[in-house]
C-alpha positions, 0 to 999 in steps of 0.5 A, a space after each residue: 788276730 783279726 780274721 779277715 773276711 774274702 774282700 770280694 766286692 759288695 760280699 753279704 758279709 761287707 754289706 751287714 757290717 755296713 748297714 749295722 753302724 750308721 756312722 763312717 768316716 769318709 776319707 779323700 785326698 787333695 793332691 798329696 793331703 789327706 783329708 777324713 770326716 766323720 758322716 751318717 749313710 745309708 746303703 743300697 745296690 752298692 752304693 753309699 750314700 751321704 747328705 751335706 752343706 751345699 758348699 763345703 772343703 769336701 764337695 771341693 775334694 770330691 770335684 777334683 779328685 773321686 777316688 774316696 774310701 768309706 771306714 765303718 766300724 764297730 766295738 762289741 766289748 766294754 771300755 774296760 776290755 781295753 786297760 787290761 795289759 794283757 790284751 791290746 785290742 777289743 772285741 771289734 769287725 769294721 769294713 773297708 769301702 772303695 770307689 768313686 765318689 761324685 757329688 750329685 748335680 741333677 735334682 732328680 737324682 738328687 731327690 732320689 739319693 734323700 728319698 733312699 738315704 730318708 726311707 733308710 733311717 725311717 720308713 715314713 719320711 717325706 722329704 722337706 719341701 725346700 731340701 733340694 734348694 738347702 742340701 747336697 748329697 755325695 753318692 759314694 759308688 762302691 768298687 769293692 770292699 774287705 772287711 775285718 774283725 776279731 770276733 767276740 767270744 762266746 757269752 761275751 756281754 755286748 755293750 753299746 755306747 749309747 746305752 753306758 752298759 
Protein backbone atom coordinates (compact mmCIF):
# COMPACT_ATOMS: atom_id res chain seq x y z
CA UNK A 1 0.00 0.00 0.00
CA UNK A 2 1.37 3.41 -0.95
CA UNK A 3 2.26 5.50 2.05
CA UNK A 4 1.55 9.22 1.79
CA UNK A 5 4.21 11.66 2.89
CA UNK A 6 2.83 14.71 4.69
CA UNK A 7 1.84 17.20 1.94
CA UNK A 8 3.56 20.27 3.36
CA UNK A 9 5.10 22.84 1.02
CA UNK A 10 8.84 22.27 0.70
CA UNK A 11 8.91 19.61 3.38
CA UNK A 12 12.29 17.95 3.85
CA UNK A 13 11.21 14.50 2.62
CA UNK A 14 9.69 15.90 -0.59
CA UNK A 15 12.86 17.91 -1.15
CA UNK A 16 15.02 14.83 -0.58
CA UNK A 17 13.10 12.92 -3.25
CA UNK A 18 13.16 15.71 -5.85
CA UNK A 19 16.91 16.11 -5.29
CA UNK A 20 17.54 12.35 -5.49
CA UNK A 21 16.50 11.88 -9.12
CA UNK A 22 17.79 14.06 -11.99
CA UNK A 23 14.89 13.60 -14.42
CA UNK A 24 11.17 14.18 -14.16
CA UNK A 25 8.14 15.12 -16.23
CA UNK A 26 7.08 18.77 -16.56
CA UNK A 27 3.30 18.85 -16.95
CA UNK A 28 1.47 21.80 -18.54
CA UNK A 29 -1.94 22.54 -20.01
CA UNK A 30 -2.51 24.12 -23.41
CA UNK A 31 -6.15 25.12 -23.27
CA UNK A 32 -7.90 21.80 -22.66
CA UNK A 33 -4.99 19.72 -23.92
CA UNK A 34 -2.39 18.31 -21.51
CA UNK A 35 1.26 18.45 -22.49
CA UNK A 36 4.07 16.68 -20.64
CA UNK A 37 7.77 16.60 -21.40
CA UNK A 38 10.70 14.82 -19.70
CA UNK A 39 13.27 17.28 -18.35
CA UNK A 40 16.31 17.25 -16.15
CA UNK A 41 16.24 19.77 -13.34
CA UNK A 42 17.98 21.52 -10.49
CA UNK A 43 16.12 22.16 -7.22
CA UNK A 44 17.09 25.03 -4.91
CA UNK A 45 15.27 27.23 -2.40
CA UNK A 46 11.74 26.11 -3.32
CA UNK A 47 12.32 26.45 -7.06
CA UNK A 48 12.83 23.94 -9.85
CA UNK A 49 15.15 25.14 -12.62
CA UNK A 50 15.10 23.84 -16.19
CA UNK A 51 17.20 24.78 -19.22
CA UNK A 52 15.84 24.53 -22.74
CA UNK A 53 15.95 25.87 -26.28
CA UNK A 54 15.10 29.47 -27.08
CA UNK A 55 11.82 28.55 -28.75
CA UNK A 56 9.39 25.67 -28.54
CA UNK A 57 6.00 24.40 -27.52
CA UNK A 58 6.66 24.27 -23.75
CA UNK A 59 7.77 27.91 -23.72
CA UNK A 60 4.65 28.96 -25.62
CA UNK A 61 2.41 26.99 -23.27
CA UNK A 62 4.04 28.34 -20.09
CA UNK A 63 3.72 31.91 -21.34
CA UNK A 64 0.01 31.30 -22.01
CA UNK A 65 -0.70 29.27 -18.85
CA UNK A 66 1.95 29.27 -16.12
CA UNK A 67 0.16 26.71 -13.89
CA UNK A 68 2.39 23.62 -13.96
CA UNK A 69 3.47 20.60 -11.99
CA UNK A 70 6.60 18.49 -12.05
CA UNK A 71 6.66 14.75 -11.34
CA UNK A 72 9.80 12.93 -10.18
CA UNK A 73 9.93 9.23 -9.32
CA UNK A 74 12.40 6.52 -8.47
CA UNK A 75 12.13 2.72 -8.56
CA UNK A 76 14.00 0.50 -6.08
CA UNK A 77 13.21 -2.95 -7.39
CA UNK A 78 14.31 -5.05 -10.31
CA UNK A 79 12.39 -5.16 -13.60
CA UNK A 80 11.37 -8.78 -12.92
CA UNK A 81 9.63 -7.71 -9.70
CA UNK A 82 6.80 -6.29 -11.79
CA UNK A 83 6.24 -9.62 -13.57
CA UNK A 84 5.29 -11.41 -10.34
CA UNK A 85 1.53 -12.20 -10.68
CA UNK A 86 1.11 -11.79 -6.91
CA UNK A 87 2.43 -8.24 -6.95
CA UNK A 88 1.08 -5.42 -9.10
CA UNK A 89 3.68 -2.83 -8.14
CA UNK A 90 7.29 -2.42 -7.11
CA UNK A 91 9.16 -0.45 -4.50
CA UNK A 92 9.11 3.22 -5.47
CA UNK A 93 8.86 6.81 -4.30
CA UNK A 94 7.61 9.90 -6.07
CA UNK A 95 6.98 13.60 -5.56
CA UNK A 96 4.77 16.07 -7.40
CA UNK A 97 5.70 19.75 -7.16
CA UNK A 98 2.85 22.15 -7.96
CA UNK A 99 3.29 25.82 -8.77
CA UNK A 100 3.72 28.53 -11.33
CA UNK A 101 6.37 28.45 -14.04
CA UNK A 102 7.83 31.27 -16.02
CA UNK A 103 10.34 31.69 -18.80
CA UNK A 104 13.26 33.81 -17.63
CA UNK A 105 13.51 36.92 -19.82
CA UNK A 106 16.03 39.01 -17.82
CA UNK A 107 19.68 38.29 -18.77
CA UNK A 108 21.04 38.72 -15.23
CA UNK A 109 18.42 36.35 -13.82
CA UNK A 110 19.10 33.93 -16.69
CA UNK A 111 22.83 33.97 -15.89
CA UNK A 112 22.07 33.23 -12.22
CA UNK A 113 19.66 30.40 -13.15
CA UNK A 114 22.30 28.79 -15.41
CA UNK A 115 24.87 28.97 -12.61
CA UNK A 116 22.42 27.38 -10.15
CA UNK A 117 21.59 24.66 -12.67
CA UNK A 118 25.17 23.95 -13.71
CA UNK A 119 26.57 23.93 -10.18
CA UNK A 120 23.78 21.61 -9.08
CA UNK A 121 25.52 18.90 -11.08
CA UNK A 122 29.11 20.14 -11.04
CA UNK A 123 30.48 22.54 -8.39
CA UNK A 124 33.18 23.66 -10.85
CA UNK A 125 30.67 24.56 -13.59
CA UNK A 126 31.54 27.65 -15.62
CA UNK A 127 29.01 29.38 -17.84
CA UNK A 128 29.82 29.20 -21.55
CA UNK A 129 30.41 32.46 -23.40
CA UNK A 130 27.37 32.06 -25.67
CA UNK A 131 24.97 30.38 -23.18
CA UNK A 132 22.78 33.46 -22.69
CA UNK A 133 22.30 33.77 -26.44
CA UNK A 134 21.67 30.10 -27.25
CA UNK A 135 19.74 28.71 -24.29
CA UNK A 136 16.67 29.65 -22.29
CA UNK A 137 15.55 28.68 -18.81
CA UNK A 138 12.33 28.10 -16.90
CA UNK A 139 11.72 28.46 -13.18
CA UNK A 140 8.92 26.59 -11.42
CA UNK A 141 8.08 28.45 -8.20
CA UNK A 142 6.93 25.57 -5.99
CA UNK A 143 3.76 26.31 -4.02
CA UNK A 144 3.29 22.81 -2.64
CA UNK A 145 4.66 19.29 -2.98
CA UNK A 146 3.16 15.91 -2.22
CA UNK A 147 4.88 12.56 -2.18
CA UNK A 148 4.14 8.85 -1.85
CA UNK A 149 6.21 5.72 -1.57
CA UNK A 150 6.23 1.98 -1.32
CA UNK A 151 8.98 1.52 1.21
CA UNK A 152 11.44 -1.24 0.34
CA UNK A 153 11.50 -4.02 2.87
CA UNK A 154 14.53 -4.68 5.00
CA UNK A 155 17.20 -6.49 3.05
CA UNK A 156 15.90 -5.28 -0.33
CA UNK A 157 18.76 -4.94 -2.78
CA UNK A 158 18.56 -1.63 -4.61
CA UNK A 159 18.74 -2.02 -8.36
CA UNK A 160 20.08 0.72 -10.62
CA UNK A 161 18.66 1.15 -14.12
CA UNK A 162 21.91 2.77 -15.18
CA UNK A 163 24.13 -0.07 -13.96
CA UNK A 164 21.68 -2.85 -14.80
CA UNK A 165 22.17 -4.45 -11.40
